[in-house]
C-alpha positions in Angstrom: 153.5 -64.7 92.1 151.1 -62.6 91.1 148.0 -63.1 89.5 148.2 -62.3 85.3 144.4 -61.3 85.0 142.7 -58.5 87.0 140.5 -55.8 87.1 141.9 -53.1 84.6 142.5 -49.9 86.6 139.8 -47.1 86.1 141.3 -43.6 84.9 141.1 -40.9 87.7 140.9 -37.8 85.2 140.3 -34.1 86.4 140.9 -30.7 84.7 142.5 -27.8 86.8 139.0 -26.3 87.1 137.5 -29.5 88.6 140.0 -29.6 91.4 139.6 -26.6 94.5 142.5 -24.1 94.8 145.1 -25.5 97.3 148.5 -27.0 97.4 147.7 -30.2 99.2 144.4 -33.2 99.5 144.3 -35.8 102.3 143.3 -39.2 100.8 139.8 -38.9 101.8 139.5 -35.4 99.8 141.1 -36.7 96.9 138.6 -40.2 97.1 136.0 -37.7 97.5 136.6 -35.5 94.3 137.2 -38.7 92.1 134.6 -40.9 93.2 137.9 -43.6 93.8 137.9 -45.9 97.2 140.6 -44.5 99.7 142.4 -47.9 98.8 142.8 -46.9 95.2 143.9 -43.7 96.0 146.7 -45.2 98.4 147.7 -47.8 96.3 148.7 -45.5 93.2 150.4 -42.8 96.2 152.4 -46.2 96.7 152.9 -47.3 93.0 154.0 -43.7 91.7 150.9 -42.7 90.1 149.9 -39.9 92.0 152.9 -37.8 93.7 152.9 -36.8 97.1 154.5 -36.8 100.5 153.5 -38.8 103.7 154.0 -37.0 107.0 153.6 -39.0 109.9 150.3 -41.6 109.5 148.7 -39.3 106.6 149.6 -38.8 102.9 149.6 -34.9 101.4 148.7 -35.2 97.9 150.0 -32.9 95.3 147.5 -30.8 93.6 149.6 -30.9 90.2 149.4 -34.7 90.2 145.5 -34.6 90.0 145.6 -32.6 87.0 145.8 -34.6 83.8 145.2 -32.7 80.7 142.5 -33.9 78.1 144.3 -34.2 74.6 
């Protein structure tokens, strides 16, 4: 059984201007861009919060999944 408590998830907010013009990013590149730990990025890929594709042993994260509109 999972523990009901835990630390709240820190939001990762990037605008289109914050992200370099490339289609895919590695986990390390996204961690550097967002300031989040690589385990956080991997966890969000597994949960579906970030969209990407696993090629061999490495994830390629879609640029579009990193852009969040502020509203």
